[in-house]
N, C-alpha and C positions, 0 to 999 in steps of 0.2 A: 945306939939308935938303930943300927943294922939288925941287932937282935930283936928289938921291939917290932921292927917292920916285918921281920921274918915270922914272928909269932902271931901276927894278925891274920885272921882267916881271909882267904881270897874270895872276893865277891863273885858269885855265880851269875852268868848271863841268863836272862829269862828266855827260855826256848819253849815255844808252844809245840805240843804234840801235833802231828798231822791232822788228826781228827778235830782237835780244838781249833786249829787254824782254819780248817774248812768251815766249821760251824760259825766262826767269827766273820769270815769273809761273806758267807751266805747270809748271815744276819744283817750285815751292812747293806748288801744288795737288796734284801727284802724290805728294809726300812726305807731305802730310796724309792723302791718300786711302789710301796704303799703311800709315801709322802706325795708322789705325783698325783694321787687320786683323792687326796683329802678335799680339795675345793669342789671336786665333782660330787662328792657325797653330800655337800651342802646344797648343791643344785638339785640333786635327786630328792632330798628332803623337802625342799621348797615345791618341787613338782608334785610330789605325792600329797603333801598337806594342802596344796591348792585345790584338790578335789573337794575338800571340806567346805570351802567357800563357794566354789563354782557350782557344786551340785546341791548346795544348801543342806549339807549332811548334819546329823545330830552329834552332840559331843561324845556319845558312846561309840560312834563309828571309828574304825581304826585309823583313817587318815587324820581325824581330829585329835587323836591322842598319840601320834607318832613322834618319838623323840629323835633329835638329830644324832645323838650318840648311837642309838640302835642302828640307824641307817649307815653311819660311818663304819661301825664294826662289821656289819653285813657286807657292805660294798667293798671295803678294804680287804676283808677276809676272802670274799669271792674273787677279787682281783688277784690276790696272792695265789689262790688255787689255779688261776689261769697261768700266772707266771711259772708256777710249779709244773703245770702241764707242758709248757714249752721247754723247761729245763730238764725234765726227767729223761727224755730219750738221750740227750747228750751225756747226762750223768751215767746212765747205764752203759753207753758205748765207751765212755772214759774208764769206767770200772772194768770193762772187758779188755782193756789194754791199749786203747787208742789215745791219741793226743789231740792234735788240732783237727783231725778228721772227724772227731766226735761232734764238732760244731756244724757239720754239713746239714743235718735235718732242720735245725732252727734257722740256719743261714738261708736255706732254700725257701722256707716259709716266709722269712722276713723280706727276702727279695721279691717274692711274688706279691706279698701284701703291699710293698712300697710301689711296685709297678701298678698294681690295681688302684691304689690311692691316687696316683697321678692321672689316671684315665677314668676316675670315678664319674666325673660329670659327663663323660662321653657315652655313658649308658652301661658300662660294665659293672656288674654287681658281684661282689664277693664278700666273704666274711671279714668284718673289721673288728671282731671281738677279741682276737688273740693278741694283736699288736696295737699299740696306741691306746689312748685314754678315751673311752666312749661311755656314754650313759644310755645308749639306745636299748640296752637290755631291760632296764627297769626305770629309765627316766624318759625325758621328752625327746632326746636325740638331737637337740639343738643347743647344747651347752656353749658357754663362752669362756671357760677356764683357759689358762695359758696353754696347757698341754693339749687341749682340744682344738684351739685355734692353730697351733703350730703342730699339725699332725705328723709331718715328716720328722721333726725333731723327736717327737714322742715315740715314733716307731723305732728310730735309731737308738734312742736311749733304752727302750725296752729290750731291744735285741742285745745290747751290751750287757744289761743287768741279768738277763736270763742265761747268758753265756758264762757268767762268773762261776756258778756252781760246777759246771763242766770243767772249766779250766782249773778250778781248785782241786777237784778230784784227780785230774790228769797230772798235775805238776806238784801238788802238795802230798797227796796220798801215794802217788806214783805206783799204781798197781803193776803187776807183772806184764810186760809188753807181750801182746799176742803174737803168735807165730805168723810171719808174713806168708800169706798163701801164694801158691805158684802163680806166676803171671799168666794171664789169659790172652789168647789171640784177640785182636781188635774186632774181628768179625764175630767171634763168639760173644763178646761183651755186648756188642750192638744188638745182636739177635736176641740175647737174653733180656736186654732192656726193652726192646719192642714187645717181646712176649709178656713180660711182667706188666708193662704199661697197658697193653691190650687187655690183659686179664682184669686189671683194676677198672678200666673203662667198661668192660663187659659186665663186671659186677655192679658198677654204678647204674648202668642202663637196665639190667635185668632184675635188680633188687626189688623194684616196685611191682614186678609181676609175680613175685612169689606169694604163696598163700599167707594172707595177713594173720590168720589164726596160728600160724607156725612161726612166723618171723616178724620182728618189729622193724618197721621201715623208717629210715631216716637218712638224709644226705643233704637236706636243704641248706643247713648252715655249717657244714663240716668240710667244705672243700679244702681249706687250709689244713685242717686237722688230718684229712685223708692224705694230703701231700706229705705231711710230716710222718705219718704212719708208713706210707709206702717207702720213703727214703730210709726211715729207721729200720724197717723190716729187711730191706735190701742190704743194709750195712751190718745188721745183726747176724743175718744168715741163719743157719741151723746149728749154731753153737749150743750144744746140749746143756751147757751151764746156764744159759739165759733163755733158751728157746724151748717151747713156745710160751712159757709162763709170763715172760716179761712183756709180751704184747698186750696182755689184758689190763694190768694197772695203767700202762701208758694210754691205752684206748679209753679207759674210764675217765681219766682226768682231761684228755683231749676232747672228749665228747661235750665238755663243759657242764655235764650233769651235776657234779659236786658244787661247782661255782654257782650255777643257777639256783640250786637248792638252797644255798646259803644266802644268796642275794635276795631271794624271794621271801625270806623270813619277815622283814618289816611289813610286807604287804599281806601277811597272814595267808599266803598261798603255799600250796604244796607242789612246787614245780619240779616234778620228777620226769617230765616228758623228755627232757634232753638226754636222759640216759638211753633213749632209743638209739642214739648214735654209737653205742659201745660195740654192739655186735657187728655192724658194718665196718667199723674201724678195725676191729680185730681181724675180720676177713681180709681187708686191704693189707694190713700188716703181714698176714700169713702169705698172701700172694707175693708181697715184696720180698719176704724171706726166701723165696724159692729162686731168687735171681742167681745166686752162686751155683746151686745144683743144676739149673738150666744151662748156665754158661759152661759149666764143666761138661755137660752132656754134648753141647754143641762143639766143644773143643775136643771131645773124645778122650778126656783125661780122667773121667771119674773112676774108671775101673783100675787105672794104674796108679792113681794118686794115693799115697798112704794116709791113714787117718790123722787128722790134725790134733785131735785131743784124745788122750788115753785116760779113760775114767775107770776108777775102781768101784767096787761095790759100795764102799763107804761114801764116795762122792756122789753116787747115783741117788742115794736115799734122800738127801735134801732136795734134789731136783724133782723127785717124785712128789714130795710134800708140796713144793712150790707149785707144781703143775696142778695138783689137786686143789690148792687154795685159789689158783687162778680160775679154775672151772667153777668153784663156788662163788667167786666174785662176779664172774660173768652171769651166772644164774641169778644172783641177787640184783644185778643191774637190770636184767630183763624183767624180773619180778617187780622191781620198783616202778617200771613203766606200766605194767599191767595193773598194779594195785594203786596207781595214782588216782586219788578221788576227785581231783580238779575237773577233768573232762566230764565225769559223770555228774558232778554238781552243776557245771555250766549247762550241759545238755538237758538236765532236768529243769533248771530254773529258767533257761532262755525261752522255751515255748510259753511258759506261764507269763513272763513279763511281756513277751511280744503279743500274746493274746490280750493282755490288759491294754497295751498300746493300741492294738487294733480296735478294741472296744471304744477307747477314747476318741479315735478318729471317726468311727461311725456315729458316736453320740454328737460330736462336733458338727458333722454333716447334717444330722437331723435337726440340731438346734438352728443351723443356718436356714434350713428349709422352713422350719416353724416360724422363724423371724420374718422370712420372705412372705409367707402366707399372711401373717399379721399385717405387714406393710400393704399388701394388695387388698386386704379387707378394709384397711383404713382408706385406701384410695377409692374403693367402691362406696364407702360411706359418704365420701365427699362428692363423687361424681355419679353415683347411682348405677354404676356398671364397672366391670373389670376391663372393658374395652378401652384401649388407649394406654394401658399401663405397659411400659417397655423398660429397657435397661436404663435409659436416661432418667425416666421417672423414678426408678428404684435408687439410682445413685443420688438423686436430689433428696430423697426421703431417708434412705438408710445407706449412707456412704461407707459404712464399715463393712458392708458386704460387697463381694465382687459379682456384678451382674452381667448377663449375656442374653441377647435376643436369640431364642431358639435353644435347642439342646446343645450341651457342651460336655466334653469328656475331661476337661481340665478339672483338677482336684479343687474342691470347695468353691467352685464357681457356680452361682445360681443361674441356671438356664431357664428362661421364661418360655415354656413350651406352649402354653395356651393362656390367653387373657380374653375369654369370651364374655357373653352377657352375664351369665350366672356361674361360670366355672373358671377357676384359676388353677393352673397346674404348673409346677416347677420341678426341676430335677437338679441333682448335683452328684458328683463322684467323690467318694471318700478316699483318703490316703491309704486305706487298707486294700483298695482295689474294688470295692463294692460300689454299685450305683444305686441311688435312692430317688424316689419320686414322691411328691406330696401334692394333694389337690384339695380344694375347698369348693363345695357347692353352696351358692348363695341362698340365703333364706333359712338355712338349717342352724342347728345348735352346734356346740363344739364337736359333737359326734359326727357332723358332716365332713370333718377333716379326716382324710384317710391317707395312707402312705403304703408304699411297697418298695421292694429292693430286689437286686439281682447281683450275682457275683461276676467277677472278671470284667468289670466296667461295661456290662451289657446294658446300655441305656435303653434300648428298645424293649427288652424284657422287663426292665424296671418300670417303664411307662405302661406296659400291659398290666402290671400288677399294682397300679397306683391306687386302686380302690379296694385292695385286699385286706387291709388292716386298719382298724379305727385308731386314730391318733389319740394318745393319752400322755400326760406328763411323765408317766413311768417309762415311756419309750426313750426318753432323753435323760434318764436318771443314771448317775454315775456312782460307782462304789466309793468308799472312803479312801481317797487317794493318799491322805496323810498317814494312814495306817498300813499301807501296802508293804512297807519294808520292816514292819515290826517283826522281830525274831529272825530276820535274814542273817545267814551265816556271813562271817567276814570274807569268805571267798567270793561271794556274789553280791555283797552289799553295794559295791560301786556300780555294778550293772543295774541293781534295783533302783538306786538313787538317780542314775542317769535316765532310766525309763520314767521314773516318777517326775523328774524335771520336764521331760518331753511331754508327758501327759498334762502337766499343769500349763505348759505353754500352749498346747493344742486346745485345751478347754478355755483358755483365757482370751484367745484371739480368733475371730471368725475366718481368718485367712492363714492361720498357722497350720501347715501340713504336718 
């Protein structure tokens, strides 16, 4: 029996390699991170498809053919990119030899976000896109999923999950511990902190004044990202193994450019505008990385301190390659912003649709004046004169119109300027800002009805030109509203359908501005 036992092979314990263990732990964290956002994806789908009914869109328009799976993949994938953006600085710091201190950048961001969320209703506005579950990027912003209602819990759980990769790298891979730098005098550390913070704030205030044709401006939604970059750069320092190339990929993901580009796919938009935050974030990280050299200079130790890292020619070559790739990535990010077709498409289509909306408002105003003149002509047919017709008589005869005795600058309000023996004159202001006047001379044919107009709600000038143009039905003729969105690109179809709906409402009601 003893012989048989000795001859049996001993069972080997299953041991994961450090890399496999890190991947497994990160995969679990990613799954939980994505699971928190599944209900929100359904809300976003309902919000986007709601345009189909609300705007009376056609079956071929993208909101009417949007699948929930497509929205889920895009939103969950974009959210994972945001989580990756928060985890990447800590992972790089852990790979450089740090342990728990690698969590400082994401911890600082989580703390600021938590404080901001507590005083949100007090009027303080900050980015809520990096921590917590929100659909304000592509949804309605008023979701009711569990993690949206319990925002503090969502922020806390997000912070825990994005810390998992950093801890996995620090304690499972166990990279070589970095040499502890010489301690700094407290005065030098504080002076360097003030200098770096002042430089970042100066960059924030001065960035908008740089030539727009040379630099891409952004900072509106990247306050938390800028904080992470500043702390990350200060902790990374000028370690040639990671600096400065590591600043660029961290800035790219923290700009939310990749996340927004992925989340915008269901709406058929090319949202590359958020990549505009890459260059400012790189600049902030670069300023932060100067903290240690500035502190050393204040301490007077930079000349006497030995080099921390001794690099050989073989170890320099990969760094040169990485720095070159970082420059290429930065250039591609700036090029993506410049080549984004969405602003051009919107700026091209918007004036056209607004012009059609303006035309509809003017046509509606002239229709109101024409109806008012017909009512006054009917009054004269009964009384033999226009005299005595006032706003009260108009309300009794045509209550669908808004009447006013005398000239009025209120939009679509028919002002009775004159009701004489043989002349009836009315005016009204359009929602477009133009003022119109119309008059009828008794005893004439249809050609005796004339009208005039003036811009900028200049009622007096409109009254002066009241007999300048003969009124014909063509003056109140509208283009084919049903066909105005035929051939509209997916990027602008919602805008077109919204304007189309407004035009229909304007033409359908005498009082719809």
